VEXPAFI-853247 format. One record per atom (N, C-alpha, C, O): residue number from 1; atom name; z, x, y negated. Coordinates in steps of 0.1 Angstrom, whole numbers. Layout:
  pos  site     pz     px     py
  NUM    CA      Z      X      Y
...
END
This chain:
  pos  site     pz     px     py
    1     N     -5      9     13
    1    CA     -2     -2     -2
    1     C      7      9    -12
    1     O     16     17    -10
    2     N     -2      4    -23
    2    CA     -7      8    -38
    2     C     -8     -1    -52
    2     O    -13    -12    -51
    3     N     -5      2    -59
    3    CA     -2      0    -66
    3     C    -18    -17    -70
    3     O    -31    -18    -70
    4     N     -7    -26    -73
    4    CA    -20    -38    -72
    4     C    -19    -48    -82
    4     O    -13    -44    -91
    5     N    -23    -58    -82
    5    CA    -22    -72    -97
    5     C    -19    -82    -90
    5     O    -26    -86    -81
    6     N     -2    -89    -96
    6    CA      6    -99    -88
    6     C     14   -102    -90
    6     O     20    -96   -100
    7     N     20   -111    -84
    7    CA     31   -111    -83
    7     C     45   -114    -75
    7     O     46   -118    -64
    8     N     56   -110    -86
    8    CA     71   -103    -78
    8     C     81   -115    -78
    8     O     85   -121    -88
    9     N     84   -117    -71
    9    CA    100   -119    -70
    9     C    114   -112    -62
    9     O    113   -110    -50
   10     N    127   -108    -68
   10    CA    132   -105    -64
   10     C    146   -107    -62
   10     O    153   -109    -72
   11     N    150   -106    -54
   11    CA    170   -116    -57
   11     C    176   -103    -49
   11     O    170    -93    -45
   12     N    194   -104    -49
   12    CA    203    -97    -49
   12     C    214   -104    -46
   12     O    221   -110    -54
   13     N    217   -104    -35
   13    CA    237   -102    -35
   13     C    243   -102    -31
   13     O    239   -111    -23
   14     N    258    -98    -26
   14    CA    266    -94    -18
   14     C    273   -100    -12
   14     O    278   -111    -14
   15     N    274    -91     -3
   15    CA    281    -98     14
   15     C    293    -91     16
   15     O    292    -84     26
   16     N    309    -89      6
   16    CA    316    -81      5
   16     C    311    -67     -3
   16     O    302    -69    -11
   17     N    313    -62     -2
   17    CA    310    -44     -9
   17     C    294    -44      2
   17     O    297    -36     12
   18     N    284    -47      4
   18    CA    272    -46     10
   18     C    262    -53      0
   18     O    262    -66     -1
   19     N    254    -46     -6
   19    CA    246    -52    -16
   19     C    236    -56     -7
   19     O    236    -50      4
   20     N    226    -70    -11
   20    CA    215    -67      0
   20     C    209    -81    -13
   20     O    213    -91    -20
   21     N    190    -67     -9
   21    CA    182    -71    -22
   21     C    176    -77     -5
   21     O    178    -74      6
   22     N    165    -89    -13
   22    CA    154    -94     -4
   22     C    139    -96    -17
   22     O    139   -101    -28
   23     N    131    -93    -13
   23    CA    116    -87    -24
   23     C    105    -96    -19
   23     O    102    -96     -8
   24     N     99   -103    -28
   24    CA     86   -109    -22
   24     C     73   -105    -32
   24     O     74   -105    -44
   25     N     61   -103    -25
   25    CA     56   -103    -36
   25     C     41   -109    -34
   25     O     40   -110    -22
   26     N     30   -113    -41
   26    CA     18   -120    -37
   26     C     10   -112    -47
   26     O     12   -109    -59
   27     N     -2   -107    -37
   27    CA    -10    -97    -50
   27     C    -26    -98    -44
   27     O    -27   -104    -33
   28     N    -36    -93    -51
   28    CA    -51    -94    -52
   28     C    -50    -85    -37
   28     O    -53    -94    -29
   29     N    -49    -76    -31
   29    CA    -51    -67    -25
   29     C    -63    -55    -25
   29     O    -67    -48    -16
   30     N    -65    -56    -37
   30    CA    -74    -50    -38
   30     C    -73    -34    -47
   30     O    -80    -25    -46
   31     N    -66    -35    -53
   31    CA    -60    -22    -55
   31     C    -59    -21    -69
   31     O    -71    -23    -72
   32     N    -52    -18    -81
   32    CA    -51    -18    -92
   32     C    -65    -14   -104
   32     O    -69    -17   -116
   33     N    -70     -2    -91
   33    CA    -82      1   -107
   33     C    -93     -4   -101
   33     O   -103      4   -102
   34     N    -95    -17    -93
   34    CA   -106    -24    -88
   34     C   -100    -39    -90
   34     O    -90    -43    -84
   35     N   -107    -47   -100
   35    CA   -107    -55   -102
   35     C   -116    -62    -98
   35     O   -118    -70   -107
   36     N   -126    -63    -90
   36    CA   -132    -70    -75
   36     C   -130    -86    -73
   36     O   -118    -87    -74
   37     N   -134    -96    -72
   37    CA   -132   -103    -68
   37     C   -128   -107    -48
   37     O   -134   -102    -39
   38     N   -122   -112    -47
   38    CA   -117   -110    -27
   38     C   -110   -128    -26
   38     O   -103   -135    -33
   39     N   -119   -129    -11
   39    CA   -113   -141    -12
   39     C    -96   -138      1
   39     O    -86   -142      6
   40     N   -102   -130     -1
   40    CA    -81   -130      4
   40     C    -69   -127     -7
   40     O    -69   -125    -19
   41     N    -58   -126      4
   41    CA    -48   -120     -4
   41     C    -41   -114     -2
   41     O    -40   -114     11
   42     N    -31   -105     -7
   42    CA    -18   -100     -1
   42     C     -5   -105     -2
   42     O      0   -110    -11
   43     N      3   -101     14
   43    CA     16   -114     10
   43     C     24   -106     18
   43     O     21   -103     29
   44     N     42   -100      8
   44    CA     45    -87     12
   44     C     62    -92     14
   44     O     66    -97      4
   45     N     69    -92     21
   45    CA     86    -87     23
   45     C     92    -75     24
   45     O     87    -66     31
   46     N    103    -74     16
   46    CA    110    -65     20
   46     C    125    -74     19
   46     O    129    -85     15
   47     N    132    -59     27
   47    CA    152    -65     26
   47     C    153    -56     24
   47     O    144    -50     29
   48     N    162    -45     16
   48    CA    171    -33     15
   48     C    181    -35     15
   48     O    185    -39      4
   49     N    192    -33     25
   49    CA    202    -34     25
   49     C    212    -15     21
   49     O    213     -5     28
   50     N    215    -19      9
   50    CA    234     -8      8
   50     C    245    -12     11
   50     O    252    -18      2
   51     N    249     -9     24
   51    CA    266     -7     32
   51     C    272     -2     31
   51     O    283     -4     36
   52     N    267     10     23
   52    CA    280     14     10
   52     C    282      9     -8
   52     O    289     14    -17
   53     N    275      2     -7
   53    CA    277      3    -22
   53     C    262      6    -28
   53     O    253     10    -21
   54     N    260      4    -43
   54    CA    252      3    -49
   54     C    249     18    -52
   54     O    255     26    -45
   55     N    242     24    -60
   55    CA    238     40    -62
   55     C    246     40    -75
   55     O    252     31    -81
   56     N    243     52    -78
   56    CA    240     52    -95
   56     C    229     52    -99
   56     O    219     56    -92
   57     N    228     45   -113
   57    CA    220     43   -121
   57     C    204     38   -113
   57     O    194     41   -119
   58     N    205     31   -102
   58    CA    192     33    -97
   58     C    189     40    -88
   58     O    178     39    -83
   59     N    199     51    -82
   59    CA    197     65    -77
   59     C    181     63    -60
   59     O    173     71    -55
   60     N    187     48    -58
   60    CA    178     50    -48
   60     C    167     44    -48
   60     O    162     35    -40
   61     N    161     49    -60
   61    CA    145     45    -65
   61     C    140     60    -65
   61     O    128     62    -63
   62     N    148     70    -65
   62    CA    145     88    -72
   62     C    147     91    -57
   62     O    158     87    -53
   63     N    137     98    -47
   63    CA    140    110    -38
   63     C    151    122    -41
   63     O    157    126    -31
   64     N    153    127    -52
   64    CA    169    136    -50
   64     C    178    129    -59
   64     O    178    122    -70
   65     N    189    135    -47
   65    CA    207    136    -60
   65     C    208    140    -68
   65     O    214    151    -69
   66     N    202    134    -81
   66    CA    198    135    -95
   66     C    212    131   -100
   66     O    213    137   -111
   67     N    223    123    -98
   67    CA    236    118    -97
   67     C    244    122    -93
   67     O    255    118    -96
   68     N    243    135    -80
   68    CA    251    138    -75
   68     C    261    124    -69
   68     O    270    121    -77
   69     N    261    118    -61
   69    CA    269    108    -55
   69     C    280    111    -55
   69     O    280    122    -49
   70     N    291    107    -58
   70    CA    304    111    -56
   70     C    312    106    -40
   70     O    320    110    -32
   71     N    304     96    -42
   71    CA    309     91    -26
   71     C    292     90    -19
   71     O    281     91    -24
   72     N    296     88     -7
   72    CA    284     89      4
   72     C    276     69      1
   72     O    283     59      2
   73     N    263     72     -2
   73    CA    254     63     -4
   73     C    242     57      8
   73     O    231     62     12
   74     N    246     51     10
   74    CA    231     45     22
   74     C    218     32     20
   74     O    221     20     18
   75     N    207     35     21
   75    CA    200     18     18
   75     C    188     29     28
   75     O    183     40     29
   76     N    191     14     34
   76    CA    183      9     47
   76     C    174     -2     44
   76     O    179    -10     37
   77     N    162     -4     48
   77    CA    148    -10     40
   77     C    138    -12     55
   77     O    137     -4     64
   78     N    133    -26     52
   78    CA    122    -32     64
   78     C    113    -35     59
   78     O    114    -34     47
   79     N    103    -38     62
   79    CA     98    -52     52
   79     C     80    -52     64
   79     O     79    -47     75
   80     N     72    -60     57
   80    CA     58    -68     59
   80     C     45    -65     58
   80     O     44    -57     66
   81     N     37    -66     54
   81    CA     29    -69     51
   81     C     16    -70     49
   81     O      8    -61     51
   82     N     12    -87     44
   82    CA     -3    -89     53
   82     C    -13    -90     45
   82     O    -13   -101     40
   83     N    -26    -79     42
   83    CA    -39    -79     32
   83     C    -46    -90     41
   83     O    -51    -87     51
   84     N    -48   -104     37
   84    CA    -61   -108     44
   84     C    -76   -104     34
   84     O    -77    -99     23
   85     N    -85   -107     45
   85    CA   -101   -101     45
   85     C    -98    -90     33
   85     O   -103    -91     22
   86     N    -90    -79     35
   86    CA    -95    -65     27
   86     C   -104    -60     35
   86     O   -106    -59     48
   87     N   -112    -55     19
   87    CA   -128    -44     20
   87     C   -123    -34     24
   87     O   -131    -32     34
   88     N   -112    -23     24
   88    CA   -110    -12     21
   88     C   -105     -9     32
   88     O    -99    -18     39
   89     N   -107     12     37
   89    CA   -102     12     43
   89     C    -88     14     51
   89     O    -85     15     63
   90     N    -79     13     35
   90    CA    -65     16     36
   90     C    -57      4     29
   90     O    -46      5     24
   91     N    -65     -8     29
   91    CA    -59    -17     14
   91     C    -64    -15      0
   91     O    -74    -14     -7
   92     N    -55    -15      0
   92    CA    -53    -13    -20
   92     C    -63      2    -19
   92     O    -59      9    -28
   93     N    -66      4    -17
   93    CA    -72     27    -13
   93     C    -80     27      4
   93     O    -79     24     16
   94     N    -90     35     -9
   94    CA    -94     45      6
   94     C   -109     36      4
   94     O   -109     28     -5
   95     N   -125     39     15
   95    CA   -133     38     15
   95     C   -137     18     25
   95     O   -131      9     32
   96     N   -153     21     18
   96    CA   -152      6     22
   96     C   -162      8     35
   96     O   -171     15     36
   97     N   -157      2     41
   97    CA   -163      6     57
   97     C   -177     -8     58
   97     O   -186     -3     65
   98     N   -180    -23     53
   98    CA   -185    -22     56
   98     C   -188    -38     62
   98     O   -199    -43     64
   99     N   -172    -45     63
   99    CA   -166    -55     68
   99     C   -155    -57     62
   99     O   -150    -47     56
  100     N   -147    -69     62
  100    CA   -138    -71     63
  100     C   -129    -71     69
  100     O   -132    -67     80
  101     N   -113    -75     67
  101    CA   -104    -72     86
  101     C    -90    -78     76
  101     O    -88    -75     64
  102     N    -86    -82     80
  102    CA    -67    -83     78
  102     C    -62    -73     84
  102     O    -63    -69     95
  103     N    -57    -69     75
  103    CA    -45    -55     73
  103     C    -31    -62     77
  103     O    -27    -72     70
  104     N    -19    -55     93
  104    CA     -6    -59     89
  104     C     -4    -43     92
  104     O    -10    -34     98
  105     N     11    -47     84
  105    CA     18    -32     78
  105     C     32    -35     82
  105     O     37    -46     79
  106     N     40    -26     91
  106    CA     53    -31     89
  106     C     57    -14     86
  106     O     53     -5     93
  107     N     66    -14     76
  107    CA     73     -5     76
  107     C     89     -5     76
  107     O     94    -15     81
  108     N    100      6     70
  108    CA    109     10     70
  108     C    117     20     67
  108     O    112     29     74
  109     N    128     26     60
  109    CA    128     36     58
  109     C    146     35     56
  109     O    151     24     56
  110     N    154     47     54
  110    CA    166     47     56
  110     C    168     65     46
  110     O    162     75     49
  111     N    176     62     38
  111    CA    179     70     26
  111     C    190     73     21
  111     O    193     64     13
  112     N    201     84     24
  112    CA    215     88     26
  112     C    214     98     12
  112     O    203    104     11
  113     N    226    101     -1
  113    CA    232    105     -6
  113     C    241    113    -10
  113     O    235    111    -21
  114     N    249    121    -13
  114    CA    262    126    -18
  114     C    258    140    -24
  114     O    249    148    -21
  115     N    267    138    -31
  115    CA    267    155    -36
  115     C    254    162    -37
  115     O    252    174    -34
  116     N    246    155    -42
  116    CA    235    166    -44
  116     C    224    166    -33
  116     O    213    173    -34
  117     N    227    158    -22
  117    CA    218    162    -12
  117     C    208    148    -10
  117     O    210    138    -16
  118     N    200    150     -3
  118    CA    192    133     -3
  118     C    186    134     13
  118     O    180    144     16
  119     N    187    128     21
  119    CA    183    129     35
  119     C    172    116     33
  119     O    176    104     30
  120     N    154    122     35
  120    CA    152    105     36
  120     C    143    107     49
  120     O    139    118     52
  121     N    140     93     58
  121    CA    132     93     67
  121     C    121     78     66
  121     O    126     67     63
  122     N    113     78     67
  122    CA    104     71     64
  122     C     92     70     76
  122     O     85     79     81
  123     N     93     56     77
  123    CA     82     52     90
  123     C     69     42     84
  123     O     70     40     72
  124     N     59     36     89
  124    CA     49     28     92
  124     C     42     25    100
  124     O     40     35    107
  125     N     36     15    104
  125    CA     25     12    118
  125     C     12      1    107
  125     O     15     -7     98
  126     N      4      4    110
  126    CA     -9    -10    106
  126     C    -21     -9    116
  126     O    -26      2    119
  127     N    -25    -25    120
  127    CA    -31    -30    127
  127     C    -39    -40    121
  127     O    -37    -46    111
  128     N    -49    -41    129
  128    CA    -59    -51    127
  128     C    -58    -62    137
  128     O    -66    -63    147
  129     N    -48    -70    135
  129    CA    -44    -82    139
  129     C    -55    -91    149
  129     O    -54    -98    159
  130     N    -65    -88    139
  130    CA    -75    -98    144
  130     C    -93    -97    143
  130     O   -103   -104    141
  131     N    -89    -81    148
  131    CA   -105    -77    148
  131     C   -103    -61    152
  131     O    -94    -54    149
  132     N   -115    -57    159
  132    CA   -115    -43    156
  132     C   -115    -36    148
  132     O   -125    -38    142
  133     N   -108    -26    143
  133    CA   -107    -13    130
  133     C   -119    -12    132
  133     O   -126    -17    124
  134     N   -126     -5    143
  134    CA   -141     -1    142
  134     C   -155    -10    134
  134     O   -159    -19    140
  135     N   -162     -9    124
  135    CA   -173    -18    120
  135     C   -187    -12    124
  135     O   -190     -1    119
  136     N   -196    -20    134
  136    CA   -207    -15    133
  136     C   -219    -25    130
  136     O   -220    -35    138
  137     N   -228    -24    121
  137    CA   -242    -26    128
  137     C   -242    -35    137
  137     O   -235    -39    146
  138     N   -252    -38    128
  138    CA   -261    -54    140
  138     C   -266    -38    155
  138     O   -269    -45    165
  139     N   -267    -30    157
  139    CA   -272    -22    168
  139     C   -266    -16    167
  139     O   -272     -5    166
  140     N   -250    -15    167
  140    CA   -239    -12    171
  140     C   -236      4    170
  140     O   -230     11    178
  141     N   -244      8    152
  141    CA   -243     16    149
  141     C   -223     13    142
  141     O   -217      3    140
  142     N   -219     24    142
  142    CA   -208     25    140
  142     C   -206     32    122
  142     O   -207     44    119
  143     N   -204     20    109
  143    CA   -210     25     98
  143     C   -190     31     91
  143     O   -190     38     81
  144     N   -178     27     99
  144    CA   -169     26     93
  144     C   -159     20     98
  144     O   -161     12    107
  145     N   -146     24     92
  145    CA   -138     18     96
  145     C   -125     16     89
  145     O   -123     19     77
  146     N   -115      9     96
  146    CA   -100      7     87
  146     C    -92     16     91
  146     O    -88     15    103
  147     N    -87     24     86
  147    CA    -71     30     89
  147     C    -59     25    102
  147     O    -47     22     99
  148     N    -61     25    109
  148    CA    -50     21    119
  148     C    -41     36    124
  148     O    -44     48    124
  149     N    -28     26    128
  149    CA    -21     36    137
  149     C     -9     42    127
  149     O    -10     39    115
  150     N      0     48    130
  150    CA     12     51    123
  150     C     13     63    121
  150     O      5     72    124
  151     N     29     66    112
  151    CA     34     75    102
  151     C     44     80    104
  151     O     52     75    112
  152     N     47     93     98
  152    CA     64     94     98
  152     C     65    104     86
  152     O     58    115     86
  153     N     74    102     73
  153    CA     79    118     70
  153     C     94    115     71
  153     O    101    105     72
  154     N     96    128     70
  154    CA    111    131     73
  154     C    112    144     59
  154     O    106    155     59
  155     N    120    139     48
  155    CA    123    147     40
  155     C    141    146     36
  155     O    150    138     40
  156     N    142    162     26
  156    CA    157    163     25
  156     C    156    176     14
  156     O    148    185     16
  157     N    166    174      2
  157    CA    164    182     -7
  157     C    180    181    -18
  157     O    185    172    -24
  158     N    181    193    -15
  158    CA    199    196    -25
  158     C    197    200    -44
  158     O    194    211    -49
  159     N    199    189    -48
  159    CA    198    192    -66
  159     C    210    200    -70
  159     O    221    195    -68
  160     N    210    210    -75
  160    CA    217    216    -82
  160     C    231    216    -92
  160     O    238    212    -82
  161     N    238    218    -99
  161    CA    244    210   -108
  161     C    239    216   -124
  161     O    242    211   -135
  162     N    231    227   -121
  162    CA    222    226   -130
  162     C    206    221   -131
  162     O    196    225   -138
  163     N    208    211   -122
  163    CA    196    204   -121
  163     C    184    207   -117
  163     O    173    201   -119
  164     N    185    220   -111
  164    CA    176    221   -101
  164     C    177    216    -82
  164     O    186    213    -75
  165     N    163    216    -80
  165    CA    162    208    -69
  165     C    154    220    -54
  165     O    143    226    -56
  166     N    161    221    -44
  166    CA    156    226    -40
  166     C    149    218    -24
  166     O    158    217    -15
  167     N    135    212    -20
  167    CA    130    206    -14
  167     C    121    211      2
  167     O    117    223      4
  168     N    121    200     13
  168    CA    115    203     23
  168     C    112    192     27
  168     O    119    183     23
  169     N     96    187     39
  169    CA     91    173     43
  169     C     79    182     51
  169     O     71    191     47
  170     N     82    175     64
  170    CA     82    169     77
  170     C     69    157     74
  170     O     75    146     74
  171     N     58    155     72
  171    CA     54    144     75
  171     C     38    146     86
  171     O     33    157     89
  172     N     32    129     88
  172    CA     23    129     96
  172     C     16    122    100
  172     O     23    113    105
  173     N      4    120    101
  173    CA     -5    106    105
  173     C    -10    106    119
  173     O    -16    115    124
  174     N     -7     93    125
  174    CA    -13     92    139
  174     C    -21     83    134
  174     O    -18     76    125
  175     N    -32     82    140
  175    CA    -40     71    138
  175     C    -49     67    153
  175     O    -55     76    159
  176     N    -48     55    156
  176    CA    -52     50    173
  176     C    -67     51    173
  176     O    -72     46    183
  177     N    -76     57    162
  177    CA    -88     53    160
  177     C    -93     67    165
  177     O    -85     75    165
  178     N   -105     70    168
  178    CA   -114     85    172
  178     C   -121     92    156
  178     O   -126    102    152
  179     N   -118     76    152
  179    CA   -124     80    133
  179     C   -117     88    128
  179     O   -124     96    121
  180     N   -107     91    127
  180    CA    -97     91    119
  180     C    -94    106    123
  180     O    -99    109    134
  181     N    -90    113    118
  181    CA    -82    127    123
  181     C    -60    126    119
  181     O    -53    123    110
  182     N    -59    133    135
  182    CA    -44    131    131
  182     C    -44    143    116
  182     O    -53    150    112
  183     N    -28    140    111
  183    CA    -27    153    103
  183     C    -17    157    102
  183     O     -9    148    106
  184     N    -11    170     98
  184    CA      6    171     99
  184     C      6    185     87
  184     O      0    196     88
  185     N     16    178     76
  185    CA     25    189     66
  185     C     33    189     66
  185     O     39    179     70
  186     N     41    204     60
  186    CA     48    209     59
  186     C     52    215     50
  186     O     52    227     52
  187     N     56    209     35
  187    CA     61    207     23
  187     C     73    213     16
  187     O     82    205     12
  188     N     75    224     15
  188    CA     82    239      4
  188     C     80    229     -8
  188     O     68    226    -11
  189     N     94    224    -19
  189    CA     90    229    -32
  189     C    106    228    -39
  189     O    118    226    -34
  190     N    102    230    -52
  190    CA    114    237    -62
  190     C    106    223    -72
  190     O     95    218    -72
  191     N    123    219    -82
  191    CA    119    207    -91
  191     C    128    210    -98
  191     O    140    213    -94
  192     N    125    211   -111
  192    CA    134    213   -126
  192     C    137    204   -129
  192     O    126    199   -132
  193     N    149    190   -134
  193    CA    145    180   -133
  193     C    153    178   -159
  193     O    164    181   -163
  194     N    142    174   -166
  194    CA    149    181   -180
  194     C    157    171   -186
  194     O    168    173   -190
  195     N    151    161   -188
  195    CA    158    148   -189
  195     C    155    139   -176
  195     O    145    132   -174
  196     N    165    141   -170
  196    CA    171    133   -157
  196     C    156    132   -149
  196     O    149    143   -147
  197     N    152    118   -143
  197    CA    135    114   -135
  197     C    125    116   -151
  197     O    113    119   -152
  198     N    131    114   -157
  198    CA    120    107   -167
  198     C    113    123   -174
  198     O    103    124   -181
  199     N    121    136   -172
  199    CA    108    142   -177
  199     C    114    160   -166
  199     O    123    169   -166
  200     N    106    158   -160
  200    CA    107    164   -150
  200     C     90    178   -145
  200     O     78    176   -146
  201     N     96    190   -140
  201    CA     87    200   -137
  201     C     89    202   -122
  201     O    101    205   -118
  202     N     76    200   -112
  202    CA     77    207   -100
  202     C     70    215    -93
  202     O     60    210    -93
  203     N     69    225    -85
  203    CA     58    230    -74
  203     C     64    223    -63
  203     O     74    216    -62
  204     N     52    226    -52
  204    CA     52    226    -42
  204     C     43    233    -37
  204     O     34    237    -45
  205     N     43    234    -26
  205    CA     34    241     -9
  205     C     39    234      0
  205     O     50    230      2
  206     N     20    233      7
  206    CA     22    227     16
  206     C     16    236     29
  206     O      6    242     24
  207     N     17    239     42
  207    CA      1    243     50
  207     C      8    230     54
  207     O     20    225     54
  208     N    -13    225     63
  208    CA    -14    215     68
  208     C    -26    217     78
  208     O    -36    223     78
  209     N    -18    209     90
  209    CA    -28    210     99
  209     C    -35    196    104
  209     O    -30    184    105
  210     N    -46    200    107
  210    CA    -55    185    107
  210     C    -70    187    118
  210     O    -79    194    116
  211     N    -67    179    128
  211    CA    -72    172    142
  211     C    -88    177    136
  211     O    -94    171    127
  212     N    -93    191    145
  212    CA   -109    190    141
  212     C   -116    198    125
  212     O   -128    199    121
  213     N   -102    203    119
  213    CA   -104    212    110
  213     C    -95    223    106
  213     O    -84    222    111
  214     N    -98    234     98
  214    CA    -90    246     97
  214     C    -79    239     88
  214     O    -80    229     80
  215     N    -64    249     93
  215    CA    -55    244     91
  215     C    -57    252     73
  215     O    -68    256     70
  216     N    -46    253     64
  216    CA    -53    251     49
  216     C    -33    250     38
  216     O    -22    244     37
  217     N    -38    256     35
  217    CA    -25    257     22
  217     C    -30    248     13
  217     O    -41    243     13
  218     N    -16    243     -1
  218    CA    -22    239     -7
  218     C    -13    239    -14
  218     O     -3    232    -11
  219     N    -13    245    -26
  219    CA     -3    242    -42
  219     C     -3    233    -51
  219     O    -13    227    -53
  220     N      5    230    -56
  220    CA      1    218    -68
  220     C     18    224    -72
  220     O     28    228    -66
  221     N     15    224    -90
  221    CA     24    225    -97
  221     C     21    214   -107
  221     O      9    213   -110
  222     N     30    206   -115
  222    CA     30    191   -129
  222     C     46    193   -134
  222     O     57    198   -130
  223     N     40    186   -143
  223    CA     49    179   -154
  223     C     44    165   -153
  223     O     33    159   -154
  224     N     55    162   -150
  224    CA     58    140   -155
  224     C     67    141   -165
  224     O     74    151   -169
  225     N     65    127   -171
  225    CA     71    126   -180
  225     C     69    105   -181
  225     O     60     98   -183
  226     N     79    104   -178
  226    CA     85     85   -177
  226     C     88     81   -192
  226     O     96     85   -200
  227     N     79     71   -193
  227    CA     79     62   -208
  227     C     91     50   -208
  227     O     93     43   -217
END
């Protein structure tokens, strides 16, 4: 999933000290950079559970523990997304296979933060419940495919008191069709938070291995400013 045009509804309630958030979204399913009309719509639902109470300043929506939580905080979330008559390989993003398909995505994540330490695990699986993910023409030639399969992201980091962070990440995608190749990324990063999460400088190096392709290194240096 990615940015899209639509409507979101957010609700929050507490059961004792446990915070529960339920979120619903109705979207176009085309992606924010594509205003093309589509016959289908996208429906998304998500539930977030914070068993040990709220994070400082909504820190559960930030990767690093920049607020250095004094007590252990945990977020557990799971959800599902149904994109009807999608015409891009990844829903909002990707190539156009030349056909439409319903895309069903289930996903979940767990986040833990404590005194500068952050640990996160994310996983997702996408399928095409009503048709094959492979697209062929009238003569049976493959013209494209929708990306189906599953992937996982595991990452951890530590934010020092002077707002420097070191972090590491291991991520992989494992498609269930031969049209796409499996991929693994191993990343080491360094970040400097100047004005919290709103102004930061980051650098990272990724070692990528991909099926049927040469291994290679990816370096990145970026500065982010949020208003």
